[in-house]
C-alpha positions, 0 to 999 in steps of 0.5 A: 474737158476743154483746156485753154493754155494761157501764155505769160502776160496774156490777158484774161479777156483774151483767154475767155475769148479763146474758151468761148470759141472752143465751146462754140465749136464743140456745139455744147451750148446749142445741144443744151438749149435743144435739150431744154425743150422737146421738139417733135420729129416732124417739126425737126424734119420740116426745119431740116428741109427748109434749111436744105432748100435755103442752102441749095438756093444760096449755092445756085445763086453763087453759081449764077453770079 
């Protein structure tokens, strides 16, 4: 359960922003979206490899700069 303490005089918009940020950090929304459809394990592995290659290239480009 996510609790967002609201200070006196704090606007609702600011509290909602805090709440949304906390939910995003927990990864709840992403997990719910992933559970809506089935993804084959082979596709998941392929996507992980693609992401790993991308991240590795980004680190190499940082080192070369």
